[in-house]
PQR file of N, CA, C, O and H, with PARSE charges and radii, in Angstrom:
ATOM      1  N   UNK A   1      30.906-103.307 -28.709 -0.4000 1.5000
ATOM      2  CA  UNK A   1      31.130-103.545 -27.305 -0.0000 2.0000
ATOM      3  C   UNK A   1      30.408-102.518 -26.447  0.5500 1.7000
ATOM      4  O   UNK A   1      30.093-102.790 -25.289 -0.5500 1.4000
ATOM      5  N   UNK A   2      30.145-101.345 -27.001 -0.4000 1.5000
ATOM      6  CA  UNK A   2      29.468-100.297 -26.242 -0.0000 2.0000
ATOM      7  C   UNK A   2      28.002-100.615 -26.031  0.5500 1.7000
ATOM      8  O   UNK A   2      27.438-101.503 -26.670 -0.5500 1.4000
ATOM      9  H   UNK A   2      30.401-101.123 -27.942  0.4000 1.0000
ATOM     10  N   UNK A   3      27.409 -99.878 -25.130 -0.4000 1.5000
ATOM     11  CA  UNK A   3      25.990-100.062 -24.824 -0.0000 2.0000
ATOM     12  C   UNK A   3      25.163 -99.402 -25.916  0.5500 1.7000
ATOM     13  O   UNK A   3      25.405 -98.255 -26.289 -0.5500 1.4000
ATOM     14  H   UNK A   3      27.868 -99.156 -24.612  0.4000 1.0000
ATOM     15  N   UNK A   4      24.200-100.132 -26.414 -0.4000 1.5000
ATOM     16  CA  UNK A   4      23.327 -99.600 -27.440 -0.0000 2.0000
ATOM     17  C   UNK A   4      22.160 -98.845 -26.825  0.5500 1.7000
ATOM     18  O   UNK A   4      22.001 -98.800 -25.606 -0.5500 1.4000
ATOM     19  H   UNK A   4      24.004-101.064 -26.110  0.4000 1.0000
ATOM     20  N   UNK A   5      21.357 -98.259 -27.684 -0.4000 1.5000
ATOM     21  CA  UNK A   5      20.186 -97.489 -27.243 -0.0000 2.0000
ATOM     22  C   UNK A   5      19.214 -98.348 -26.435  0.5500 1.7000
ATOM     23  O   UNK A   5      18.746 -97.892 -25.391 -0.5500 1.4000
ATOM     24  H   UNK A   5      21.486 -98.295 -28.675  0.4000 1.0000
ATOM     25  N   UNK A   6      18.890 -99.567 -26.866 -0.4000 1.5000
ATOM     26  CA  UNK A   6      17.943-100.365 -26.073 -0.0000 2.0000
ATOM     27  C   UNK A   6      18.442-100.653 -24.657  0.5500 1.7000
ATOM     28  O   UNK A   6      17.653-100.633 -23.712 -0.5500 1.4000
ATOM     29  H   UNK A   6      19.270 -99.937 -27.714  0.4000 1.0000
ATOM     30  N   UNK A   7      19.720-100.915 -24.502 -0.4000 1.5000
ATOM     31  CA  UNK A   7      20.234-101.189 -23.159 -0.0000 2.0000
ATOM     32  C   UNK A   7      20.245 -99.935 -22.295  0.5500 1.7000
ATOM     33  O   UNK A   7      20.019-100.019 -21.088 -0.5500 1.4000
ATOM     34  H   UNK A   7      20.360-100.931 -25.269  0.4000 1.0000
ATOM     35  N   UNK A   8      20.506 -98.767 -22.895 -0.4000 1.5000
ATOM     36  CA  UNK A   8      20.455 -97.519 -22.136 -0.0000 2.0000
ATOM     37  C   UNK A   8      19.025 -97.219 -21.684  0.5500 1.7000
ATOM     38  O   UNK A   8      18.814 -96.743 -20.569 -0.5500 1.4000
ATOM     39  H   UNK A   8      20.690 -98.699 -23.876  0.4000 1.0000
ATOM     40  N   UNK A   9      18.059 -97.493 -22.532 -0.4000 1.5000
ATOM     41  CA  UNK A   9      16.649 -97.302 -22.169 -0.0000 2.0000
ATOM     42  C   UNK A   9      16.277 -98.243 -21.034  0.5500 1.7000
ATOM     43  O   UNK A   9      15.587 -97.844 -20.096 -0.5500 1.4000
ATOM     44  H   UNK A   9      18.231 -97.880 -23.438  0.4000 1.0000
ATOM     45  N   UNK A  10      16.727 -99.484 -21.112 -0.4000 1.5000
ATOM     46  CA  UNK A  10      16.439-100.453 -20.061 -0.0000 2.0000
ATOM     47  C   UNK A  10      17.039-100.003 -18.725  0.5500 1.7000
ATOM     48  O   UNK A  10      16.386-100.110 -17.687 -0.5500 1.4000
ATOM     49  H   UNK A  10      17.288 -99.808 -21.874  0.4000 1.0000
ATOM     50  N   UNK A  11      18.255 -99.511 -18.745 -0.4000 1.5000
ATOM     51  CA  UNK A  11      18.900 -99.018 -17.529 -0.0000 2.0000
ATOM     52  C   UNK A  11      18.121 -97.838 -16.956  0.5500 1.7000
ATOM     53  O   UNK A  11      17.931 -97.755 -15.743 -0.5500 1.4000
ATOM     54  H   UNK A  11      18.786 -99.425 -19.588  0.4000 1.0000
ATOM     55  N   UNK A  12      17.668 -96.927 -17.815 -0.4000 1.5000
ATOM     56  CA  UNK A  12      16.903 -95.764 -17.360 -0.0000 2.0000
ATOM     57  C   UNK A  12      15.582 -96.191 -16.722  0.5500 1.7000
ATOM     58  O   UNK A  12      15.179 -95.642 -15.696 -0.5500 1.4000
ATOM     59  H   UNK A  12      17.822 -96.995 -18.801  0.4000 1.0000
ATOM     60  N   UNK A  13      14.911 -97.166 -17.328 -0.4000 1.5000
ATOM     61  CA  UNK A  13      13.633 -97.642 -16.787 -0.0000 2.0000
ATOM     62  C   UNK A  13      13.847 -98.312 -15.433  0.5500 1.7000
ATOM     63  O   UNK A  13      13.078 -98.078 -14.501 -0.5500 1.4000
ATOM     64  H   UNK A  13      15.238 -97.611 -18.161  0.4000 1.0000
ATOM     65  N   UNK A  14      14.874 -99.136 -15.315 -0.4000 1.5000
ATOM     66  CA  UNK A  14      15.157 -99.810 -14.046 -0.0000 2.0000
ATOM     67  C   UNK A  14      15.505 -98.786 -12.969  0.5500 1.7000
ATOM     68  O   UNK A  14      15.043 -98.900 -11.834 -0.5500 1.4000
ATOM     69  H   UNK A  14      15.498 -99.326 -16.072  0.4000 1.0000
ATOM     70  N   UNK A  15      16.315 -97.788 -13.315 -0.4000 1.5000
ATOM     71  CA  UNK A  15      16.659 -96.741 -12.352 -0.0000 2.0000
ATOM     72  C   UNK A  15      15.416 -95.975 -11.925  0.5500 1.7000
ATOM     73  O   UNK A  15      15.274 -95.630 -10.751 -0.5500 1.4000
ATOM     74  H   UNK A  15      16.691 -97.695 -14.237  0.4000 1.0000
ATOM     75  N   UNK A  16      14.523 -95.707 -12.854 -0.4000 1.5000
ATOM     76  CA  UNK A  16      13.284 -95.007 -12.527 -0.0000 2.0000
ATOM     77  C   UNK A  16      12.427 -95.832 -11.582  0.5500 1.7000
ATOM     78  O   UNK A  16      11.826 -95.291 -10.655 -0.5500 1.4000
ATOM     79  H   UNK A  16      14.638 -95.987 -13.807  0.4000 1.0000
ATOM     80  N   UNK A  17      12.366 -97.137 -11.811 -0.4000 1.5000
ATOM     81  CA  UNK A  17      11.584 -98.006 -10.944 -0.0000 2.0000
ATOM     82  C   UNK A  17      12.192 -98.113  -9.544  0.5500 1.7000
ATOM     83  O   UNK A  17      11.468 -98.139  -8.549 -0.5500 1.4000
ATOM     84  H   UNK A  17      12.855 -97.577 -12.565  0.4000 1.0000
ATOM     85  N   UNK A  18      13.514 -98.175  -9.472 -0.4000 1.5000
ATOM     86  CA  UNK A  18      14.180 -98.352  -8.180 -0.0000 2.0000
ATOM     87  C   UNK A  18      14.153 -97.059  -7.363  0.5500 1.7000
ATOM     88  O   UNK A  18      13.789 -97.081  -6.187 -0.5500 1.4000
ATOM     89  H   UNK A  18      14.102 -98.154 -10.281  0.4000 1.0000
ATOM     90  N   UNK A  19      14.534 -95.939  -7.969 -0.4000 1.5000
ATOM     91  CA  UNK A  19      14.710 -94.705  -7.216 -0.0000 2.0000
ATOM     92  C   UNK A  19      13.496 -93.780  -7.252  0.5500 1.7000
ATOM     93  O   UNK A  19      13.331 -92.954  -6.355 -0.5500 1.4000
ATOM     94  H   UNK A  19      14.830 -95.921  -8.924  0.4000 1.0000
ATOM     95  N   UNK A  20      12.665 -93.898  -8.243 -0.4000 1.5000
ATOM     96  CA  UNK A  20      11.504 -93.016  -8.363 -0.0000 2.0000
ATOM     97  C   UNK A  20      11.857 -91.727  -9.067  0.5500 1.7000
ATOM     98  O   UNK A  20      13.026 -91.346  -9.131 -0.5500 1.4000
ATOM     99  H   UNK A  20      12.798 -94.569  -8.972  0.4000 1.0000
ATOM    100  N   UNK A  21      10.846 -91.052  -9.597 -0.4000 1.5000
ATOM    101  CA  UNK A  21      11.109 -89.848 -10.402 -0.0000 2.0000
ATOM    102  C   UNK A  21      11.624 -88.655  -9.596  0.5500 1.7000
ATOM    103  O   UNK A  21      12.242 -87.756 -10.167 -0.5500 1.4000
ATOM    104  H   UNK A  21       9.897 -91.362  -9.545  0.4000 1.0000
ATOM    105  N   UNK A  22      11.385 -88.627  -8.291 -0.4000 1.5000
ATOM    106  CA  UNK A  22      11.836 -87.480  -7.498 -0.0000 2.0000
ATOM    107  C   UNK A  22      13.315 -87.561  -7.154  0.5500 1.7000
ATOM    108  O   UNK A  22      13.966 -86.528  -6.997 -0.5500 1.4000
ATOM    109  H   UNK A  22      10.884 -89.358  -7.827  0.4000 1.0000
ATOM    110  N   UNK A  23      13.855 -88.758  -7.035 -0.4000 1.5000
ATOM    111  CA  UNK A  23      15.258 -88.929  -6.640 -0.0000 2.0000
ATOM    112  C   UNK A  23      16.217 -88.889  -7.829  0.5500 1.7000
ATOM    113  O   UNK A  23      17.392 -88.567  -7.652 -0.5500 1.4000
ATOM    114  H   UNK A  23      13.326 -89.598  -7.162  0.4000 1.0000
ATOM    115  N   UNK A  24      15.747 -89.208  -9.032 -0.4000 1.5000
ATOM    116  CA  UNK A  24      16.652 -89.286 -10.185 -0.0000 2.0000
ATOM    117  C   UNK A  24      17.408 -87.982 -10.460  0.5500 1.7000
ATOM    118  O   UNK A  24      18.609 -88.043 -10.725 -0.5500 1.4000
ATOM    119  H   UNK A  24      14.793 -89.470  -9.176  0.4000 1.0000
ATOM    120  N   UNK A  25      16.770 -86.801 -10.411 -0.4000 1.5000
ATOM    121  CA  UNK A  25      17.564 -85.576 -10.645 -0.0000 2.0000
ATOM    122  C   UNK A  25      18.653 -85.371  -9.591  0.5500 1.7000
ATOM    123  O   UNK A  25      19.748 -84.910  -9.911 -0.5500 1.4000
ATOM    124  H   UNK A  25      15.794 -86.751 -10.196  0.4000 1.0000
ATOM    125  N   UNK A  26      18.353 -85.712  -8.337 -0.4000 1.5000
ATOM    126  CA  UNK A  26      19.355 -85.571  -7.275 -0.0000 2.0000
ATOM    127  C   UNK A  26      20.531 -86.516  -7.515  0.5500 1.7000
ATOM    128  O   UNK A  26      21.691 -86.140  -7.346 -0.5500 1.4000
ATOM    129  H   UNK A  26      17.463 -86.087  -8.077  0.4000 1.0000
ATOM    130  N   UNK A  27      20.213 -87.743  -7.910 -0.4000 1.5000
ATOM    131  CA  UNK A  27      21.262 -88.730  -8.178 -0.0000 2.0000
ATOM    132  C   UNK A  27      22.103 -88.292  -9.375  0.5500 1.7000
ATOM    133  O   UNK A  27      23.327 -88.414  -9.355 -0.5500 1.4000
ATOM    134  H   UNK A  27      19.271 -88.048  -8.048  0.4000 1.0000
ATOM    135  N   UNK A  28      21.449 -87.784 -10.412 -0.4000 1.5000
ATOM    136  CA  UNK A  28      22.175 -87.299 -11.587 -0.0000 2.0000
ATOM    137  C   UNK A  28      23.092 -86.142 -11.260  0.5500 1.7000
ATOM    138  O   UNK A  28      24.218 -86.077 -11.752 -0.5500 1.4000
ATOM    139  H   UNK A  28      20.454 -87.684 -10.428  0.4000 1.0000
ATOM    140  N   UNK A  29      22.610 -85.222 -10.425 -0.4000 1.5000
ATOM    141  CA  UNK A  29      23.424 -84.078 -10.029 -0.0000 2.0000
ATOM    142  C   UNK A  29      24.631 -84.529  -9.216  0.5500 1.7000
ATOM    143  O   UNK A  29      25.744 -84.049  -9.434 -0.5500 1.4000
ATOM    144  H   UNK A  29      21.694 -85.275 -10.026  0.4000 1.0000
ATOM    145  N   UNK A  30      24.412 -85.451  -8.280 -0.4000 1.5000
ATOM    146  CA  UNK A  30      25.516 -85.968  -7.463 -0.0000 2.0000
ATOM    147  C   UNK A  30      26.535 -86.701  -8.333  0.5500 1.7000
ATOM    148  O   UNK A  30      27.742 -86.551  -8.141 -0.5500 1.4000
ATOM    149  H   UNK A  30      23.508 -85.840  -8.103  0.4000 1.0000
ATOM    150  N   UNK A  31      26.051 -87.487  -9.280 -0.4000 1.5000
ATOM    151  CA  UNK A  31      26.954 -88.217 -10.180 -0.0000 2.0000
ATOM    152  C   UNK A  31      27.761 -87.240 -11.029  0.5500 1.7000
ATOM    153  O   UNK A  31      28.962 -87.428 -11.226 -0.5500 1.4000
ATOM    154  H   UNK A  31      25.071 -87.609  -9.435  0.4000 1.0000
ATOM    155  N   UNK A  32      27.104 -86.203 -11.529 -0.4000 1.5000
ATOM    156  CA  UNK A  32      27.798 -85.212 -12.353 -0.0000 2.0000
ATOM    157  C   UNK A  32      28.873 -84.472 -11.584  0.5500 1.7000
ATOM    158  O   UNK A  32      29.970 -84.259 -12.100 -0.5500 1.4000
ATOM    159  H   UNK A  32      26.129 -86.051 -11.369  0.4000 1.0000
ATOM    160  N   UNK A  33      28.569 -84.076 -10.349 -0.4000 1.5000
ATOM    161  CA  UNK A  33      29.578 -83.361  -9.567 -0.0000 2.0000
ATOM    162  C   UNK A  33      30.732 -84.281  -9.177  0.5500 1.7000
ATOM    163  O   UNK A  33      31.883 -83.846  -9.132 -0.5500 1.4000
ATOM    164  H   UNK A  33      27.677 -84.249  -9.931  0.4000 1.0000
ATOM    165  N   UNK A  34      30.432 -85.545  -8.897 -0.4000 1.5000
ATOM    166  CA  UNK A  34      31.504 -86.506  -8.589 -0.0000 2.0000
ATOM    167  C   UNK A  34      32.400 -86.722  -9.792  0.5500 1.7000
ATOM    168  O   UNK A  34      33.622 -86.790  -9.662 -0.5500 1.4000
ATOM    169  H   UNK A  34      29.497 -85.898  -8.935  0.4000 1.0000
ATOM    170  N   UNK A  35      31.788 -86.830 -10.966 -0.4000 1.5000
ATOM    171  CA  UNK A  35      32.559 -87.023 -12.189 -0.0000 2.0000
ATOM    172  C   UNK A  35      33.430 -85.803 -12.476  0.5500 1.7000
ATOM    173  O   UNK A  35      34.568 -85.944 -12.924 -0.5500 1.4000
ATOM    174  H   UNK A  35      30.795 -86.775 -11.071  0.4000 1.0000
ATOM    175  N   UNK A  36      32.905 -84.618 -12.221 -0.4000 1.5000
ATOM    176  CA  UNK A  36      33.665 -83.384 -12.433 -0.0000 2.0000
ATOM    177  C   UNK A  36      34.859 -83.319 -11.490  0.5500 1.7000
ATOM    178  O   UNK A  36      35.956 -82.946 -11.904 -0.5500 1.4000
ATOM    179  H   UNK A  36      31.981 -84.503 -11.857  0.4000 1.0000
ATOM    180  N   UNK A  37      34.656 -83.681 -10.222 -0.4000 1.5000
ATOM    181  CA  UNK A  37      35.753 -83.687  -9.259 -0.0000 2.0000
ATOM    182  C   UNK A  37      36.829 -84.691  -9.655  0.5500 1.7000
ATOM    183  O   UNK A  37      38.022 -84.400  -9.559 -0.5500 1.4000
ATOM    184  H   UNK A  37      33.764 -83.985  -9.885  0.4000 1.0000
ATOM    185  N   UNK A  38      36.406 -85.873 -10.099 -0.4000 1.5000
ATOM    186  CA  UNK A  38      37.355 -86.894 -10.530 -0.0000 2.0000
ATOM    187  C   UNK A  38      38.163 -86.404 -11.727  0.5500 1.7000
ATOM    188  O   UNK A  38      39.377 -86.602 -11.786 -0.5500 1.4000
ATOM    189  H   UNK A  38      35.437 -86.109 -10.177  0.4000 1.0000
ATOM    190  N   UNK A  39      37.490 -85.768 -12.674 -0.4000 1.5000
ATOM    191  CA  UNK A  39      38.168 -85.255 -13.860 -0.0000 2.0000
ATOM    192  C   UNK A  39      39.200 -84.199 -13.478  0.5500 1.7000
ATOM    193  O   UNK A  39      40.316 -84.201 -13.996 -0.5500 1.4000
ATOM    194  H   UNK A  39      36.505 -85.608 -12.626  0.4000 1.0000
ATOM    195  N   UNK A  40      38.825 -83.293 -12.568 -0.4000 1.5000
ATOM    196  CA  UNK A  40      39.767 -82.251 -12.135 -0.0000 2.0000
ATOM    197  C   UNK A  40      40.952 -82.852 -11.389  0.5500 1.7000
ATOM    198  O   UNK A  40      42.085 -82.399 -11.554 -0.5500 1.4000
ATOM    199  H   UNK A  40      37.918 -83.291 -12.147  0.4000 1.0000
ATOM    200  N   UNK A  41      40.698 -83.867 -10.573 -0.4000 1.5000
ATOM    201  CA  UNK A  41      41.787 -84.500  -9.820 -0.0000 2.0000
ATOM    202  C   UNK A  41      42.751 -85.220 -10.758  0.5500 1.7000
ATOM    203  O   UNK A  41      43.966 -85.123 -10.588 -0.5500 1.4000
ATOM    204  H   UNK A  41      39.778 -84.236 -10.439  0.4000 1.0000
ATOM    205  N   UNK A  42      42.227 -85.934 -11.734 -0.4000 1.5000
ATOM    206  CA  UNK A  42      43.111 -86.642 -12.661 -0.0000 2.0000
ATOM    207  C   UNK A  42      43.866 -85.665 -13.547  0.5500 1.7000
ATOM    208  O   UNK A  42      45.011 -85.922 -13.919 -0.5500 1.4000
ATOM    209  H   UNK A  42      41.240 -86.013 -11.873  0.4000 1.0000
ATOM    210  N   UNK A  43      43.237 -84.547 -13.889 -0.4000 1.5000
ATOM    211  CA  UNK A  43      43.929 -83.529 -14.683 -0.0000 2.0000
ATOM    212  C   UNK A  43      45.095 -82.962 -13.882  0.5500 1.7000
ATOM    213  O   UNK A  43      46.168 -82.712 -14.432 -0.5500 1.4000
ATOM    214  H   UNK A  43      42.307 -84.337 -13.587  0.4000 1.0000
ATOM    215  N   UNK A  44      44.884 -82.761 -12.583 -0.4000 1.5000
ATOM    216  CA  UNK A  44      45.956 -82.271 -11.730 -0.0000 2.0000
ATOM    217  C   UNK A  44      47.100 -83.261 -11.646  0.5500 1.7000
ATOM    218  O   UNK A  44      48.263 -82.857 -11.634 -0.5500 1.4000
ATOM    219  H   UNK A  44      44.012 -82.964 -12.137  0.4000 1.0000
ATOM    220  N   UNK A  45      46.794 -84.552 -11.588 -0.4000 1.5000
ATOM    221  CA  UNK A  45      47.840 -85.570 -11.539 -0.0000 2.0000
ATOM    222  C   UNK A  45      48.646 -85.592 -12.832  0.5500 1.7000
ATOM    223  O   UNK A  45      49.871 -85.707 -12.801 -0.5500 1.4000
ATOM    224  H   UNK A  45      45.849 -84.880 -11.598  0.4000 1.0000
ATOM    225  N   UNK A  46      47.967 -85.484 -13.954 -0.4000 1.5000
ATOM    226  CA  UNK A  46      48.661 -85.489 -15.248 -0.0000 2.0000
ATOM    227  C   UNK A  46      49.537 -84.251 -15.374  0.5500 1.7000
ATOM    228  O   UNK A  46      50.665 -84.329 -15.863 -0.5500 1.4000
ATOM    229  H   UNK A  46      46.972 -85.390 -13.979  0.4000 1.0000
ATOM    230  N   UNK A  47      49.016 -83.103 -14.931 -0.4000 1.5000
ATOM    231  CA  UNK A  47      49.825 -81.875 -14.980 -0.0000 2.0000
ATOM    232  C   UNK A  47      51.071 -81.999 -14.107  0.5500 1.7000
ATOM    233  O   UNK A  47      52.157 -81.583 -14.510 -0.5500 1.4000
ATOM    234  H   UNK A  47      48.101 -83.040 -14.534  0.4000 1.0000
ATOM    235  N   UNK A  48      50.915 -82.574 -12.905 -0.4000 1.5000
ATOM    236  CA  UNK A  48      52.062 -82.774 -12.023 -0.0000 2.0000
ATOM    237  C   UNK A  48      53.087 -83.702 -12.652  0.5500 1.7000
ATOM    238  O   UNK A  48      54.291 -83.465 -12.556 -0.5500 1.4000
ATOM    239  H   UNK A  48      50.033 -82.913 -12.578  0.4000 1.0000
ATOM    240  N   UNK A  49      52.607 -84.760 -13.298 -0.4000 1.5000
ATOM    241  CA  UNK A  49      53.516 -85.715 -13.937 -0.0000 2.0000
ATOM    242  C   UNK A  49      54.286 -85.047 -15.070  0.5500 1.7000
ATOM    243  O   UNK A  49      55.484 -85.279 -15.232 -0.5500 1.4000
ATOM    244  H   UNK A  49      51.628 -84.952 -13.377  0.4000 1.0000
ATOM    245  N   UNK A  50      53.602 -84.220 -15.853 -0.4000 1.5000
ATOM    246  CA  UNK A  50      54.270 -83.512 -16.947 -0.0000 2.0000
ATOM    247  C   UNK A  50      55.298 -82.523 -16.413  0.5500 1.7000
ATOM    248  O   UNK A  50      56.369 -82.364 -16.998 -0.5500 1.4000
ATOM    249  H   UNK A  50      52.629 -84.032 -15.722  0.4000 1.0000
ATOM    250  N   UNK A  51      54.978 -81.853 -15.297 -0.4000 1.5000
ATOM    251  CA  UNK A  51      55.938 -80.926 -14.698 -0.0000 2.0000
ATOM    252  C   UNK A  51      57.190 -81.673 -14.236  0.5500 1.7000
ATOM    253  O   UNK A  51      58.312 -81.217 -14.459 -0.5500 1.4000
ATOM    254  H   UNK A  51      54.108 -81.982 -14.822  0.4000 1.0000
ATOM    255  N   UNK A  52      56.988 -82.826 -13.591 -0.4000 1.5000
ATOM    256  CA  UNK A  52      58.125 -83.623 -13.132 -0.0000 2.0000
ATOM    257  C   UNK A  52      58.981 -84.076 -14.301  0.5500 1.7000
ATOM    258  O   UNK A  52      60.209 -84.050 -14.218 -0.5500 1.4000
ATOM    259  H   UNK A  52      56.077 -83.196 -13.410  0.4000 1.0000
ATOM    260  N   UNK A  53      58.345 -84.492 -15.393 -0.4000 1.5000
ATOM    261  CA  UNK A  53      59.080 -84.953 -16.566 -0.0000 2.0000
ATOM    262  C   UNK A  53      59.877 -83.800 -17.172  0.5500 1.7000
ATOM    263  O   UNK A  53      61.020 -83.989 -17.588 -0.5500 1.4000
ATOM    264  H   UNK A  53      57.347 -84.514 -15.460  0.4000 1.0000
ATOM    265  N   UNK A  54      59.288 -82.620 -17.223 -0.4000 1.5000
ATOM    266  CA  UNK A  54      59.995 -81.459 -17.770 -0.0000 2.0000
ATOM    267  C   UNK A  54      61.197 -81.095 -16.904  0.5500 1.7000
ATOM    268  O   UNK A  54      62.239 -80.709 -17.433 -0.5500 1.4000
ATOM    269  H   UNK A  54      58.359 -82.466 -16.885  0.4000 1.0000
ATOM    270  N   UNK A  55      61.070 -81.210 -15.576 -0.4000 1.5000
ATOM    271  CA  UNK A  55      62.191 -80.926 -14.688 -0.0000 2.0000
ATOM    272  C   UNK A  55      63.326 -81.910 -14.928  0.5500 1.7000
ATOM    273  O   UNK A  55      64.493 -81.519 -14.961 -0.5500 1.4000
ATOM    274  H   UNK A  55      60.223 -81.524 -15.146  0.4000 1.0000
ATOM    275  N   UNK A  56      62.989 -83.181 -15.095 -0.4000 1.5000
ATOM    276  CA  UNK A  56      64.010 -84.209 -15.344 -0.0000 2.0000
ATOM    277  C   UNK A  56      64.693 -83.950 -16.675  0.5500 1.7000
ATOM    278  O   UNK A  56      65.916 -84.048 -16.779 -0.5500 1.4000
ATOM    279  H   UNK A  56      62.041 -83.498 -15.069  0.4000 1.0000
ATOM    280  N   UNK A  57      63.897 -83.614 -17.708 -0.4000 1.5000
ATOM    281  CA  UNK A  57      64.467 -83.337 -19.029 -0.0000 2.0000
ATOM    282  C   UNK A  57      65.407 -82.127 -18.971  0.5500 1.7000
ATOM    283  O   UNK A  57      66.452 -82.119 -19.620 -0.5500 1.4000
ATOM    284  H   UNK A  57      62.904 -83.534 -17.624  0.4000 1.0000
ATOM    285  N   UNK A  58      65.034 -81.115 -18.199 -0.4000 1.5000
ATOM    286  CA  UNK A  58      65.890 -79.926 -18.077 -0.0000 2.0000
ATOM    287  C   UNK A  58      67.185 -80.258 -17.374  0.5500 1.7000
ATOM    288  O   UNK A  58      68.231 -79.729 -17.752 -0.5500 1.4000
ATOM    289  H   UNK A  58      64.184 -81.122 -17.672  0.4000 1.0000
ATOM    290  N   UNK A  59      67.159 -81.114 -16.365 -0.4000 1.5000
ATOM    291  CA  UNK A  59      68.374 -81.519 -15.654 -0.0000 2.0000
ATOM    292  C   UNK A  59      69.310 -82.282 -16.576  0.5500 1.7000
ATOM    293  O   UNK A  59      70.527 -82.107 -16.516 -0.5500 1.4000
ATOM    294  H   UNK A  59      66.310 -81.544 -16.059  0.4000 1.0000
ATOM    295  N   UNK A  60      68.737 -83.140 -17.438 -0.4000 1.5000
ATOM    296  CA  UNK A  60      69.549 -83.928 -18.378 -0.0000 2.0000
ATOM    297  C   UNK A  60      70.180 -83.008 -19.391  0.5500 1.7000
ATOM    298  O   UNK A  60      71.338 -83.207 -19.760 -0.5500 1.4000
ATOM    299  H   UNK A  60      67.749 -83.282 -17.486  0.4000 1.0000
ATOM    300  N   UNK A  61      69.449 -81.994 -19.858 -0.4000 1.5000
ATOM    301  CA  UNK A  61      69.982 -81.060 -20.841 -0.0000 2.0000
ATOM    302  C   UNK A  61      71.103 -80.203 -20.256  0.5500 1.7000
ATOM    303  O   UNK A  61      72.020 -79.811 -20.977 -0.5500 1.4000
ATOM    304  H   UNK A  61      68.509 -81.832 -19.557  0.4000 1.0000
ATOM    305  N   UNK A  62      71.039 -79.910 -18.960 -0.4000 1.5000
ATOM    306  CA  UNK A  62      72.050 -79.071 -18.313 -0.0000 2.0000
ATOM    307  C   UNK A  62      73.391 -79.796 -18.190  0.5500 1.7000
ATOM    308  O   UNK A  62      74.434 -79.146 -18.131 -0.5500 1.4000
ATOM    309  H   UNK A  62      70.294 -80.228 -18.374  0.4000 1.0000
ATOM    310  N   UNK A  63      73.381 -81.099 -18.152 -0.4000 1.5000
ATOM    311  CA  UNK A  63      74.629 -81.860 -17.945 -0.0000 2.0000
ATOM    312  C   UNK A  63      75.445 -81.976 -19.182  0.5500 1.7000
ATOM    313  O   UNK A  63      76.515 -82.585 -19.161 -0.5500 1.4000
ATOM    314  H   UNK A  63      72.533 -81.627 -18.201  0.4000 1.0000
TER
END
């Protein structure tokens, strides 16, 4: 189901044709920083959820 090497090469060639060689590094950098921000935000949400669950578990244990 995943993308194979030929399809990744095709995507790279199409991107090169559409954006040109000067814009591709800028687009890659922007995509990487966006992905990093998304990862940090989702990690924060998971940490918050785990904290909430631990608080609930502690309240149940106290009763």
